N, CA, C and O atoms as CSV, one atom per row, in Angstrom:
chain,resi,resn,atom,element,x,y,z
A,1,MET,N,N,-5.804,-4.108,-39.992
A,1,MET,CA,C,-6.102,-3.315,-39.111
A,1,MET,C,C,-6.505,-4.594,-37.674
A,1,MET,O,O,-5.757,-4.660,-36.699
A,2,SER,N,N,-7.464,-5.281,-37.771
A,2,SER,CA,C,-8.099,-5.800,-36.453
A,2,SER,C,C,-6.596,-6.787,-36.424
A,2,SER,O,O,-5.562,-6.202,-36.100
A,3,ALA,N,N,-6.553,-7.821,-36.665
A,3,ALA,CA,C,-5.878,-8.855,-36.721
A,3,ALA,C,C,-4.802,-8.521,-35.732
A,3,ALA,O,O,-4.474,-9.365,-34.897
A,4,PHE,N,N,-4.098,-7.057,-35.786
A,4,PHE,CA,C,-3.793,-6.621,-34.645
A,4,PHE,C,C,-4.329,-5.866,-33.635
A,4,PHE,O,O,-3.829,-6.153,-32.547
A,5,GLU,N,N,-5.032,-5.140,-33.600
A,5,GLU,CA,C,-6.523,-5.062,-32.592
A,5,GLU,C,C,-6.831,-6.164,-31.754
A,5,GLU,O,O,-6.653,-5.972,-30.551
A,6,ASP,N,N,-7.192,-7.113,-32.061
A,6,ASP,CA,C,-7.232,-8.363,-31.550
A,6,ASP,C,C,-6.380,-8.927,-30.967
A,6,ASP,O,O,-6.705,-9.620,-30.003
A,7,ARG,N,N,-4.928,-8.816,-31.375
A,7,ARG,CA,C,-4.004,-9.632,-30.934
A,7,ARG,C,C,-3.767,-8.580,-29.333
A,7,ARG,O,O,-3.717,-9.080,-28.209
A,8,GLU,N,N,-3.612,-6.563,-29.734
A,8,GLU,CA,C,-3.122,-5.838,-28.885
A,8,GLU,C,C,-4.481,-6.726,-27.893
A,8,GLU,O,O,-3.870,-7.490,-27.146
A,9,LYS,N,N,-5.465,-6.823,-27.734
A,9,LYS,CA,C,-6.288,-6.750,-27.045
A,9,LYS,C,C,-5.735,-8.075,-25.965
A,9,LYS,O,O,-5.549,-7.854,-24.768
A,10,ALA,N,N,-5.508,-9.485,-26.601
A,10,ALA,CA,C,-5.597,-10.335,-26.266
A,10,ALA,C,C,-4.484,-10.497,-25.396
A,10,ALA,O,O,-4.566,-11.444,-24.613
A,11,PHE,N,N,-2.773,-9.311,-25.326
A,11,PHE,CA,C,-1.828,-9.138,-24.877
A,11,PHE,C,C,-2.717,-8.564,-23.730
A,11,PHE,O,O,-2.955,-9.438,-22.896
A,12,GLU,N,N,-3.270,-7.373,-23.443
A,12,GLU,CA,C,-3.895,-6.475,-22.622
A,12,GLU,C,C,-3.910,-7.824,-21.678
A,12,GLU,O,O,-3.015,-8.126,-20.888
A,13,ALA,N,N,-5.426,-8.766,-21.989
A,13,ALA,CA,C,-6.011,-9.245,-21.290
A,13,ALA,C,C,-4.877,-10.519,-20.201
A,13,ALA,O,O,-5.065,-10.899,-19.045
A,14,LYS,N,N,-3.792,-10.862,-21.141
A,14,LYS,CA,C,-3.055,-12.059,-21.064
A,14,LYS,C,C,-2.143,-11.118,-19.534
A,14,LYS,O,O,-1.903,-11.469,-18.379
A,15,PHE,N,N,-1.926,-10.108,-20.156
A,15,PHE,CA,C,-1.303,-8.675,-19.215
A,15,PHE,C,C,-2.041,-9.014,-17.631
A,15,PHE,O,O,-1.366,-9.496,-16.721
A,16,GLN,N,N,-3.176,-8.758,-17.509
A,16,GLN,CA,C,-4.087,-8.829,-16.612
A,16,GLN,C,C,-3.669,-9.792,-15.855
A,16,GLN,O,O,-2.867,-9.965,-14.938
A,17,LEU,N,N,-4.677,-10.576,-16.686
A,17,LEU,CA,C,-4.216,-11.908,-15.797
A,17,LEU,C,C,-3.225,-12.189,-15.201
A,17,LEU,O,O,-3.591,-12.350,-14.037
A,18,ASP,N,N,-1.774,-12.415,-15.296
A,18,ASP,CA,C,-0.482,-11.790,-15.384
A,18,ASP,C,C,-0.466,-11.310,-13.930
A,18,ASP,O,O,-0.292,-11.913,-12.872
A,19,GLU,N,N,-0.651,-10.319,-14.157
A,19,GLU,CA,C,-0.863,-9.297,-12.967
A,19,GLU,C,C,-1.743,-9.728,-12.007
A,19,GLU,O,O,-1.513,-9.279,-10.884
A,20,GLU,N,N,-2.389,-10.235,-12.080
A,20,GLU,CA,C,-4.183,-10.879,-11.368
A,20,GLU,C,C,-3.137,-11.758,-10.610
A,20,GLU,O,O,-2.744,-11.111,-9.639
A,21,THR,N,N,-2.765,-12.512,-10.651
A,21,THR,CA,C,-2.032,-14.403,-11.000
A,21,THR,C,C,-1.123,-13.397,-9.440
A,21,THR,O,O,-1.294,-13.634,-8.244
A,22,ALA,N,N,-0.120,-12.211,-10.120
A,22,ALA,CA,C,0.604,-12.573,-8.790
A,22,ALA,C,C,0.790,-11.574,-8.133
A,22,ALA,O,O,1.981,-11.366,-7.900
A,23,PHE,N,N,0.036,-10.795,-7.694
A,23,PHE,CA,C,-1.113,-10.654,-6.727
A,23,PHE,C,C,-1.191,-11.346,-5.927
A,23,PHE,O,O,-0.467,-11.256,-4.935
A,24,LYS,N,N,-2.437,-12.628,-6.131
A,24,LYS,CA,C,-3.062,-13.234,-5.710
A,24,LYS,C,C,-1.932,-14.193,-5.340
A,24,LYS,O,O,-2.210,-14.453,-4.170
A,25,VAL,N,N,-0.694,-14.952,-5.675
A,25,VAL,CA,C,0.534,-15.317,-5.023
A,25,VAL,C,C,1.052,-14.832,-4.147
A,25,VAL,O,O,1.270,-15.450,-3.105
A,26,ASN,N,N,1.384,-13.604,-4.335
A,26,ASN,CA,C,1.920,-12.798,-2.983
A,26,ASN,C,C,1.432,-12.230,-2.043
A,26,ASN,O,O,2.139,-11.874,-1.101
A,27,ALA,N,N,-0.376,-11.931,-2.087
A,27,ALA,CA,C,-1.006,-11.965,-0.950
A,27,ALA,C,C,-1.185,-13.402,-0.220
A,27,ALA,O,O,-1.601,-13.311,0.935
A,28,ARG,N,N,-0.964,-14.590,-0.654
A,28,ARG,CA,C,-0.985,-15.606,-0.501
A,28,ARG,C,C,0.405,-15.947,0.332
A,28,ARG,O,O,-0.125,-15.445,1.323
A,29,ARG,N,N,1.083,-16.157,0.589
A,29,ARG,CA,C,2.517,-15.934,0.302
A,29,ARG,C,C,2.351,-15.915,1.687
A,29,ARG,O,O,2.276,-16.791,2.548
A,30,ASP,N,N,2.293,-14.060,1.684
A,30,ASP,CA,C,2.289,-13.583,3.103
A,30,ASP,C,C,1.221,-13.317,3.709
A,30,ASP,O,O,0.904,-12.236,4.205
A,31,LYS,N,N,0.352,-14.751,3.680
A,31,LYS,CA,C,-0.530,-15.132,4.447
A,31,LYS,C,C,-0.036,-16.042,5.300
A,31,LYS,O,O,0.129,-15.878,6.509
A,32,LEU,N,N,0.257,-17.239,4.512
A,32,LEU,CA,C,1.822,-17.881,4.931
A,32,LEU,C,C,2.221,-17.984,6.119
A,32,LEU,O,O,2.008,-18.402,7.257
A,33,LEU,N,N,3.246,-17.143,5.040
A,33,LEU,CA,C,3.907,-16.589,6.242
A,33,LEU,C,C,3.834,-16.366,7.744
A,33,LEU,O,O,4.440,-16.919,8.662
A,34,GLY,N,N,2.741,-15.211,7.732
A,34,GLY,CA,C,1.576,-14.343,8.796
A,34,GLY,C,C,1.381,-15.386,9.626
A,34,GLY,O,O,1.583,-15.400,10.840
A,35,LEU,N,N,0.800,-16.666,8.625
A,35,LEU,CA,C,0.559,-17.776,9.966
A,35,LEU,C,C,1.653,-19.068,9.959
A,35,LEU,O,O,1.152,-20.179,10.129
A,36,TRP,N,N,2.878,-19.000,9.803
A,36,TRP,CA,C,3.985,-19.665,10.192
A,36,TRP,C,C,4.723,-18.098,10.856
A,36,TRP,O,O,5.867,-17.924,10.436
A,37,VAL,N,N,4.342,-17.284,11.557
A,37,VAL,CA,C,5.011,-16.789,12.012
A,37,VAL,C,C,4.276,-16.207,13.470
A,37,VAL,O,O,4.839,-15.585,14.371
A,38,ALA,N,N,2.689,-16.663,13.381
A,38,ALA,CA,C,1.461,-17.018,14.170
A,38,ALA,C,C,2.137,-17.960,15.126
A,38,ALA,O,O,2.448,-17.775,16.303
A,39,GLU,N,N,2.319,-19.168,14.239
A,39,GLU,CA,C,2.838,-20.390,15.240
A,39,GLU,C,C,3.951,-20.241,15.769
A,39,GLU,O,O,4.106,-20.944,16.767
A,40,GLN,N,N,5.074,-19.388,15.406
A,40,GLN,CA,C,6.294,-19.625,16.476
A,40,GLN,C,C,6.063,-18.313,17.695
A,40,GLN,O,O,6.920,-18.277,18.578
A,41,ILE,N,N,4.861,-17.188,17.754
A,41,ILE,CA,C,4.722,-16.846,18.773
A,41,ILE,C,C,3.480,-17.681,19.472
A,41,ILE,O,O,3.179,-17.052,20.487
A,42,GLY,N,N,2.811,-18.609,19.363
A,42,GLY,CA,C,2.158,-19.032,19.766
A,42,GLY,C,C,1.384,-18.956,19.585
A,42,GLY,O,O,0.837,-19.506,20.541
A,43,LEU,N,N,-0.208,-18.245,18.216
A,43,LEU,CA,C,-1.313,-18.125,18.115
A,43,LEU,C,C,-1.885,-19.160,17.646
A,43,LEU,O,O,-1.045,-19.915,17.157
A,44,THR,N,N,-2.799,-19.500,17.578
A,44,THR,CA,C,-3.448,-20.459,17.192
A,44,THR,C,C,-5.114,-20.024,16.705
A,44,THR,O,O,-5.674,-18.972,17.012
A,45,GLY,N,N,-5.805,-21.340,15.725
A,45,GLY,CA,C,-7.009,-20.481,15.739
A,45,GLY,C,C,-7.007,-19.060,15.097
A,45,GLY,O,O,-6.123,-18.455,14.490
A,46,GLN,N,N,-8.618,-18.636,15.514
A,46,GLN,CA,C,-8.274,-17.290,14.981
A,46,GLN,C,C,-7.884,-16.209,14.959
A,46,GLN,O,O,-8.105,-15.343,14.113
A,47,GLN,N,N,-6.882,-16.127,16.469
A,47,GLN,CA,C,-6.054,-15.423,16.599
A,47,GLN,C,C,-4.709,-15.308,15.639
A,47,GLN,O,O,-4.104,-14.250,15.471
A,48,ALA,N,N,-4.339,-16.582,15.034
A,48,ALA,CA,C,-3.199,-17.010,13.986
A,48,ALA,C,C,-4.482,-16.603,12.367
A,48,ALA,O,O,-4.581,-15.401,12.121
A,49,GLN,N,N,-4.801,-16.976,12.011
A,49,GLN,CA,C,-5.684,-15.708,10.447
A,49,GLN,C,C,-5.635,-14.362,11.169
A,49,GLN,O,O,-5.056,-13.368,10.731
A,50,VAL,N,N,-6.218,-14.427,12.173
A,50,VAL,CA,C,-6.055,-12.232,12.187
A,50,VAL,C,C,-4.782,-11.750,12.096
A,50,VAL,O,O,-4.422,-10.694,11.576
A,51,TYR,N,N,-4.124,-12.586,12.632
A,51,TYR,CA,C,-2.368,-11.898,12.453
A,51,TYR,C,C,-1.613,-12.132,11.109
A,51,TYR,O,O,-0.639,-11.625,10.552
A,52,ALA,N,N,-2.379,-12.993,10.877
A,52,ALA,CA,C,-1.931,-13.530,8.774
A,52,ALA,C,C,-2.081,-12.419,8.297
A,52,ALA,O,O,-1.222,-11.698,7.789
A,53,ARG,N,N,-3.461,-12.181,8.476
A,53,ARG,CA,C,-4.182,-10.607,7.268
A,53,ARG,C,C,-3.722,-9.605,7.730
A,53,ARG,O,O,-3.361,-8.856,6.823
A,54,SER,N,N,-3.487,-9.060,9.058
A,54,SER,CA,C,-2.407,-7.544,9.423
A,54,SER,C,C,-1.001,-7.972,8.672
A,54,SER,O,O,-0.338,-6.960,8.445
A,55,VAL,N,N,-0.430,-9.041,8.274
A,55,VAL,CA,C,0.908,-9.334,7.812
A,55,VAL,C,C,0.562,-8.972,6.441
A,55,VAL,O,O,0.819,-7.805,6.145
A,56,VAL,N,N,-0.116,-9.917,5.273
A,56,VAL,CA,C,-0.687,-9.644,3.876
A,56,VAL,C,C,-0.788,-8.125,3.971
A,56,VAL,O,O,-0.099,-7.448,3.208
A,57,TYR,N,N,-2.065,-7.205,5.366
A,57,TYR,CA,C,-2.239,-5.765,5.223
A,57,TYR,C,C,-0.907,-5.095,4.810
A,57,TYR,O,O,-0.759,-4.494,3.746
A,58,SER,N,N,0.130,-5.270,5.834
A,58,SER,CA,C,1.146,-4.433,5.428
A,58,SER,C,C,1.770,-5.053,4.819
A,58,SER,O,O,1.828,-6.040,5.553
A,59,ASP,N,N,2.312,-5.281,4.028
A,59,ASP,CA,C,2.839,-5.263,2.381
A,59,ASP,C,C,2.044,-5.190,1.566
A,59,ASP,O,O,2.518,-5.761,0.585
A,60,LEU,N,N,0.525,-4.616,1.216
A,60,LEU,CA,C,0.383,-3.635,0.142
A,60,LEU,C,C,0.751,-2.888,-0.499
A,60,LEU,O,O,0.602,-2.681,-1.703
A,61,ALA,N,N,1.527,-2.174,0.620
A,61,ALA,CA,C,1.728,-0.262,0.382
A,61,ALA,C,C,3.059,-0.532,0.136
A,61,ALA,O,O,3.638,0.228,-0.640
A,62,ASP,N,N,3.941,-1.854,0.846
A,62,ASP,CA,C,6.071,-1.908,0.104
A,62,ASP,C,C,5.834,-2.946,-0.978
A,62,ASP,O,O,5.268,-4.036,-0.888
A,63,SER,N,N,6.408,-2.343,-2.040
A,63,SER,CA,C,6.783,-3.748,-2.859
A,63,SER,C,C,7.882,-3.995,-2.570
A,63,SER,O,O,7.979,-5.190,-2.850
A,64,HIS,N,N,9.520,-3.421,-1.897
A,64,HIS,CA,C,9.926,-4.020,-1.823
A,64,HIS,C,C,9.913,-4.490,0.081
A,64,HIS,O,O,10.980,-4.570,0.689
A,65,HIS,N,N,8.735,-4.716,0.688
A,65,HIS,CA,C,8.461,-6.106,1.698
A,65,HIS,C,C,8.954,-5.181,2.696
A,65,HIS,O,O,8.114,-5.098,3.593
A,66,ASP,N,N,9.912,-4.488,2.907
A,66,ASP,CA,C,10.361,-3.782,3.821
A,66,ASP,C,C,9.818,-3.385,5.323
A,66,ASP,O,O,10.386,-3.351,6.415
A,67,SER,N,N,8.672,-3.142,4.965
A,67,SER,CA,C,7.288,-3.498,6.490
A,67,SER,C,C,6.857,-3.854,7.006
A,67,SER,O,O,6.617,-3.582,8.183
A,68,MET,N,N,6.430,-4.928,6.149
A,68,MET,CA,C,6.272,-6.322,6.806
A,68,MET,C,C,7.280,-7.362,7.092
A,68,MET,O,O,7.032,-8.396,7.711
A,69,ILE,N,N,8.462,-7.025,6.595
A,69,ILE,CA,C,9.792,-7.568,7.268
A,69,ILE,C,C,10.117,-7.260,8.356
A,69,ILE,O,O,10.524,-7.975,9.272
A,70,ALA,N,N,9.852,-5.480,8.287
A,70,ALA,CA,C,10.460,-5.537,10.073
A,70,ALA,C,C,9.144,-5.670,11.203
A,70,ALA,O,O,9.344,-5.486,12.404
A,71,LYS,N,N,7.604,-6.055,10.584
A,71,LYS,CA,C,6.728,-5.758,11.371
A,71,LYS,C,C,6.757,-7.508,11.973
A,71,LYS,O,O,6.472,-7.573,13.168
A,72,VAL,N,N,7.024,-8.716,11.381
A,72,VAL,CA,C,7.143,-9.857,11.982
A,72,VAL,C,C,8.386,-10.107,12.157
A,72,VAL,O,O,8.627,-11.243,12.564
A,73,LYS,N,N,9.555,-9.191,11.928
A,73,LYS,CA,C,10.775,-10.075,13.156
A,73,LYS,C,C,10.153,-9.376,14.226
A,73,LYS,O,O,9.674,-10.144,15.060
A,74,GLY,N,N,10.001,-8.126,14.480
A,74,GLY,CA,C,9.517,-7.480,15.336
A,74,GLY,C,C,8.842,-7.801,16.675
A,74,GLY,O,O,8.962,-7.391,17.830
A,75,ASP,N,N,7.824,-9.012,15.825
A,75,ASP,CA,C,7.051,-9.185,16.506
A,75,ASP,C,C,7.228,-10.769,17.327
A,75,ASP,O,O,6.811,-11.060,18.448
A,76,LEU,N,N,8.082,-11.755,16.233
A,76,LEU,CA,C,9.120,-12.469,16.908
A,76,LEU,C,C,9.866,-12.351,18.164
A,76,LEU,O,O,9.880,-12.895,19.269
A,77,GLU,N,N,10.662,-11.138,17.354
A,77,GLU,CA,C,12.005,-10.861,19.056
A,77,GLU,C,C,11.160,-10.229,20.090
A,77,GLU,O,O,11.906,-10.069,21.055
A,78,ARG,N,N,10.297,-9.908,20.299
A,78,ARG,CA,C,9.566,-9.217,21.175
A,78,ARG,C,C,8.651,-10.907,22.061
A,78,ARG,O,O,8.153,-10.973,23.184
A,79,ALA,N,N,8.753,-11.949,21.043
A,79,ALA,CA,C,8.322,-13.457,21.821
A,79,ALA,C,C,9.810,-13.948,22.305
A,79,ALA,O,O,9.870,-14.827,23.164
A,80,GLY,N,N,11.009,-13.387,21.760
A,80,GLY,CA,C,11.581,-13.692,22.309
A,80,GLY,C,C,12.688,-14.411,20.987
A,80,GLY,O,O,13.823,-14.792,21.274
A,81,ILE,N,N,12.007,-14.520,19.259
A,81,ILE,CA,C,12.852,-15.249,18.869
A,81,ILE,C,C,13.256,-14.451,17.686
A,81,ILE,O,O,12.459,-13.711,17.109
A,82,HIS,N,N,14.690,-14.623,17.268
A,82,HIS,CA,C,15.246,-13.563,16.464
A,82,HIS,C,C,15.547,-14.484,15.352
A,82,HIS,O,O,15.951,-15.640,15.475
A,83,LYS,N,N,15.256,-13.712,14.012
A,83,LYS,CA,C,15.425,-14.202,12.737
A,83,LYS,C,C,16.167,-12.394,12.368
A,83,LYS,O,O,15.936,-11.329,12.940
A,84,THR,N,N,16.846,-12.631,11.498
A,84,THR,CA,C,17.708,-11.760,10.456
A,84,THR,C,C,16.594,-11.558,9.500
A,84,THR,O,O,15.487,-12.076,9.643
A,85,ASP,N,N,16.967,-10.699,8.414
A,85,ASP,CA,C,16.159,-9.963,7.187
A,85,ASP,C,C,16.256,-11.197,6.525
A,85,ASP,O,O,15.285,-11.682,5.944
A,86,LYS,N,N,17.602,-11.865,6.581
A,86,LYS,CA,C,17.668,-13.096,5.543
A,86,LYS,C,C,17.570,-14.006,5.704
A,86,LYS,O,O,18.008,-14.741,4.819
A,87,GLU,N,N,17.118,-14.473,6.576
A,87,GLU,CA,C,16.241,-15.454,7.063
A,87,GLU,C,C,14.734,-15.079,6.765
A,87,GLU,O,O,14.293,-15.623,5.753
A,88,LEU,N,N,13.955,-14.347,7.372
A,88,LEU,CA,C,12.312,-14.012,6.989
A,88,LEU,C,C,12.305,-14.216,5.604
A,88,LEU,O,O,11.323,-14.728,5.065
A,89,ARG,N,N,13.619,-13.759,4.758
A,89,ARG,CA,C,13.069,-13.291,3.529
A,89,ARG,C,C,13.766,-14.941,2.323
A,89,ARG,O,O,13.534,-15.210,1.144
A,90,ALA,N,N,14.347,-15.423,3.040
A,90,ALA,CA,C,14.433,-16.675,2.138
A,90,ALA,C,C,13.376,-17.480,2.912
A,90,ALA,O,O,13.380,-18.597,2.396
A,91,ARG,N,N,12.220,-17.432,4.183
A,91,ARG,CA,C,11.096,-18.025,4.021
A,91,ARG,C,C,9.806,-17.051,3.370
A,91,ARG,O,O,8.585,-17.200,3.316
A,92,MET,N,N,10.559,-16.208,3.007
A,92,MET,CA,C,9.236,-15.729,1.717
A,92,MET,C,C,10.010,-16.447,0.755
A,92,MET,O,O,9.312,-17.123,0.000
A,93,ASP,N,N,10.955,-16.492,0.599
A,93,ASP,CA,C,10.741,-17.479,-1.251
A,93,ASP,C,C,10.224,-19.117,-0.729
A,93,ASP,O,O,9.254,-19.715,-1.195
A,94,ALA,N,N,10.808,-19.438,-0.050
A,94,ALA,CA,C,10.056,-20.859,0.287
A,94,ALA,C,C,9.129,-20.612,-0.006
A,94,ALA,O,O,8.942,-20.780,-1.211
A,95,LEU,N,N,7.961,-20.081,0.781
A,95,LEU,CA,C,6.312,-20.332,0.917
A,95,LEU,C,C,5.824,-19.696,-0.422
A,95,LEU,O,O,4.740,-20.120,-0.821
A,96,LEU,N,N,6.700,-18.355,-1.496
A,96,LEU,CA,C,6.421,-17.895,-3.059
A,96,LEU,C,C,5.562,-19.318,-3.293
A,96,LEU,O,O,4.355,-19.557,-3.332
A,97,ALA,N,N,6.973,-20.293,-3.454
A,97,ALA,CA,C,6.676,-21.299,-4.443
A,97,ALA,C,C,5.013,-22.178,-3.856
A,97,ALA,O,O,3.953,-22.090,-4.475
A,98,ALA,N,N,5.155,-22.736,-2.937
A,98,ALA,CA,C,4.238,-23.028,-1.865
A,98,ALA,C,C,2.927,-22.176,-2.017
A,98,ALA,O,O,1.906,-22.690,-1.561
A,99,ALA,N,N,2.844,-21.152,-2.501
A,99,ALA,CA,C,1.704,-19.769,-2.437
A,99,ALA,C,C,1.190,-19.904,-4.007
A,99,ALA,O,O,0.026,-19.847,-4.402
A,100,ARG,N,N,2.343,-20.090,-4.754
A,100,ARG,CA,C,2.454,-19.920,-6.490
A,100,ARG,C,C,1.154,-21.606,-6.472
A,100,ARG,O,O,-0.035,-21.517,-6.780
A,101,GLU,N,N,1.760,-22.757,-6.095
A,101,GLU,CA,C,0.840,-23.660,-6.976
A,101,GLU,C,C,-0.401,-23.771,-6.364
A,101,GLU,O,O,-1.298,-24.249,-7.057
A,102,GLU,N,N,-0.744,-23.336,-4.867
A,102,GLU,CA,C,-1.772,-22.898,-4.089
A,102,GLU,C,C,-2.620,-22.009,-5.285
A,102,GLU,O,O,-3.619,-22.452,-5.852
A,103,VAL,N,N,-2.161,-20.984,-5.487
A,103,VAL,CA,C,-3.294,-20.340,-6.130
A,103,VAL,C,C,-3.261,-21.355,-7.789
A,103,VAL,O,O,-4.237,-21.527,-8.519
A,104,VAL,N,N,-2.058,-21.810,-7.986
A,104,VAL,CA,C,-2.101,-22.337,-9.700
A,104,VAL,C,C,-3.489,-23.729,-9.466
A,104,VAL,O,O,-4.371,-24.068,-10.255
A,105,ALA,N,N,-3.322,-23.998,-8.746
A,105,ALA,CA,C,-4.275,-25.444,-8.338
A,105,ALA,C,C,-6.001,-24.484,-7.777
A,105,ALA,O,O,-7.027,-25.163,-7.738
A,106,GLU,N,N,-6.023,-23.987,-7.655
A,106,GLU,CA,C,-7.606,-23.213,-7.029
A,106,GLU,C,C,-7.637,-22.799,-8.983
A,106,GLU,O,O,-8.795,-23.013,-9.340
A,107,GLY,N,N,-7.016,-22.450,-9.874
A,107,GLY,CA,C,-7.727,-22.048,-10.775
A,107,GLY,C,C,-8.419,-20.387,-11.081
A,107,GLY,O,O,-9.127,-20.185,-12.067
């Protein structure tokens, strides 16, 4: 029974680590998206960082990213920049790969 329990604990630990890593990767992707949007609408420095954080927070409650997409799309449109949901989701996909590399590199 001990070997089974050890295997179960190892599985649970790996699952927890995988979930934590996925959360970090998604949050990093959201931050990168926020920084990209900030650049598009002319925010720099601390304003860009604050904006990026607001993008991360907008995605925390919505697993489908609809709230975040609506937020950045609206912010872009107010700046006269028109992007479709599809374009924004494609940008998110590209940033996901970069976010994953950054998080993995940080260890």
